[in-house]
N, C-alpha and C positions, 0 to 999 in steps of 0.2 A: 475283585475289589482292589483298588490301589492301596498299598500299605501306608500307614501314617509317615509323613516326612519324605516320601518318594514322589518323583515327579511322573506324570503321564509320558508315555512314549510319544516322540514327535511323529506328526501324521506322515504317511509315505508319500513321497515327492511324485507328483503327477505332471504329464505333459499338457499341452493346450487342448487337447481332446479328452482329458480326464483319464488317460491311461498311465499306469505306473512307469516311471522312469527306469529304464534299464541300461546298464553299461555294456551289456552283452553285445548289442549291435551298434554301439556308437563308433563313428568314424574318428573319434579323437582319443584313441588309446594311447598314443604317444604323449599327448598333452596330459592326459591323466597320470601317466607313469612319472611325468615331471612334476606333478603336484599342482598344475595350473588349471585343473579341473577337479571338482570334488562333488560327487552326487549329493544332493540335498542342500548345498551351499553355494557352489560355483558351477553352474550347468546351463548350457545353452538349450537343453531339451526340456528344462523346467518350465512350468507355467508362469512362475512368479518372475516379475520384471527385475526385481533386485538380484536374483541369482543369475539371471541372463546377462544383466549389465556387468556383474563381477566377471563373468566369462570373457566379454568383449573387452573389458578394461585390462584384463591379464593377457589377452590374446588378440590384439587388434587386427592382426594380419588375417584372422578368420573371418572378419566381418563381411568381406565381399562376397562370399559364397551364401550368405544368408539374406541378401537384399531382396530376394524373390520368394522368401519363405511365406507360406500361407498364414501363419500367425502374425498379425500386425504388430504385436509387441516386439517380436524378434526383428522384423524389418525396421521398425523405428529405432531400436537400440543399435542395430548394425549400422544403420545410416549415420548415427553420431560419430562412429569410429571409421568407416569406410573412406576411401580416397574421394576427394571432391569431384574428380572427373567421372566417377560412377553415379553421382546423385542426379543428374539431369533425367535420367530414366525414370526417377521416382516423383517428378514434379506433378504427374497426373495419378499418383497412387490413390487407390479408392479410400484409404484410411487417412483422416485428417491428422492424426498423430505423426504419421510419416511425412505428410506434406509440411507439417510445422517444423519438422527437423530439417527438411530440405530448405524451406524459407529462411531458417536461421543460419545455415552454413553456406549456401551458395551466394555468389556476388549478386547484388541487387539487380543488375541488368539481366541476369538469367531467370529471375523469380519474379519480375515486376508484375507479371499477370496474376500473382497470388494475392494481391491486394483486394481482389474481387472475388476471392475463394468463397464457397458457400458456407464454410465452417468459420465460426468466429475465432477459434484458437488460432488458426492460420493467419487470419487478418490481424490479430492481436500481435503476432510476431512481426508482421509487416509494419504495423504502426511504431513498433520500437525501433525499426531500422531505417525507415523512410526519412527523407528531408525535404525541405523546401515545399513547393506547391503540392507535391504527391502527399506529404504528411498532413497539410492543411486540409486537403480534401478528405482525409480520414475523419475529420470532425463532424462530417455528415453521414457517417456510417450508421445503418439502421440499428445496430446493436450497441447498447450503452457501454459495455465492457470494452469494445474497441474504441469508442470515443474517450473513455477514461484513460486508456493508454495514450491516445493521441494528445489530450490536454496536458499530459505529463511530459511531452516531449516538444511540442511546439514552442516557438519563441513567445515570451510574455506579450509582445506587441500584437500577436494574433488573438490572444484569449478573449478580448471583448466580444468576439464574434460568437463565443460560446457561453455567454452570461446567461442566455435564455434557453440553454439546453433543457429539453423535457425532463431529464433525470436528475435528481437532487445530488447524487453522488458526483456526477460529472461537474455540477455548478459548485460544490464544495472544493473540488480540486482547482477549479478556476479561481475561486476566492483566495486560495492559499498561494496561487502563483501570478495572479494578475498584478499589474503595476500599481503602486499606492494611489497614484492620482486619478485612477478610474474605479478604484474600489468602492467609493461611496455609491455608486450606481447600484450596488447589490444590497444596499442597507435594508431594503424592505422586501427581500425575497421571501416568497411564501413558506419556505421550509426553514424551520428553526435551526437545523444543523448548519445550513448555509449561513445564516445570520451569525451563528457562534463563530463560524470560520472568519466571517467579516470582521466581527468584533475583536477578535484576537489580534487583527492587524492594523485596525484603525488608529489614527493618532488619537491621544486622550481627549483633545478638545472636540473631536468628531463624535465620540461616544455619547454625547449629550442627546443625540437624536434617537438613541436607543434606550433611553431611560425609562420609557414607558412601554417597552416591548413586552408582548403577552407571554413570553417564555422566560421563566425565572432564571434559566442558565444564562441567557443573554444579559439580563439585568445584573446578575452577580458579576459578570465580567466588567460591566459599567461601574458597579461599586467598587470593583477591585483595581482598576486602572483608568477609570475615567478621570477627566479633568476636575478640579474642585467644583466648578460650576454645576456638575452633574450631581453631586452628593446630596444636596438639600431635597432634590426630587426623589431620593430613595430612602431618606431617613424614616419614612413612614411606610415603607414598601410592605405589602401583605405578606411576603415570605420573610420569616424571621431571620434566616442567614443573610439575605440581601440587606435587610434593614440593619442588622448589626454590623455588617462590614461598613456599610455607609457611615453609621454612627462613629465607628471605630476611627475611620479615616478623618471624619470631621473633627473628632476630639484631638487627633494628632495635628491637625492644621491650625487649631485654635492658638492664639498667642498666649504666652504664659501670663498669669495674673500678676500685675505689678504690686509688690508688697511695700507700703509705705510706713516707715517707723513713725510712731507718735511723737509729737513735740512734748516734752516734759517741761512744764513751767516750774521755775524755781520758787521754793517756798520763802515767804517773808522772813527775814532774820537768819537765813541760812546762805550767807554769802551771795545774796541777791544783789541786784544793783540799788544803790542808795539813791533816794529821792533827791 
């Protein structure tokens, strides 16, 4: 039983096969003697990625010898530190995490085929790096996550082609980046989150078209920043917050009441005009 106020002992570090990590047969005795390796904290033989990464961060020169290690996490982390000249051999690595590192580090001309990689995380890296027609082609990727990265990087002029994307997250991103003159084409998107993104960017005068939107969040944006012409349409809105915001703005737009001082007629016999 653990005594009150004490902490349980840290679990014994294990390697990728579940075996206890031992320094007895480790080839990095000199590194350990210099304090650049610490069992349970900085160790290339540990199963935990953070401890492996610390090892390569402090000993980048050791990465080369681990590029063919059977544990994919070690290969991927070694690939981040190893010389670029050694990475082409990993383009066809069976592990997508390794291929993603290669896709990020090598020149595009060397990894262009990875834009059609079977794993989406590799294609997402490629969508971050590609330009021009190659990037535009990623808008047709079968995976929404890849298309989402693509719409964040293509020029705004290209985005109208993605307005009808089947995934609402992609269309939301399109609504945030597309040029204002074509934004009204997304006014009546079927997804309320897309319409919210549209409403946040429309000109106040254009928001009148959304005054009867079925989603109260959209109508609240209209009440918040729509042109004065939209406010009477919302003063009796079924949602109390929308209704109150519209009425508050209408009250602020009303002209001040003109106060007219009464004319006091002089009483007869008190310095009044003589007949």
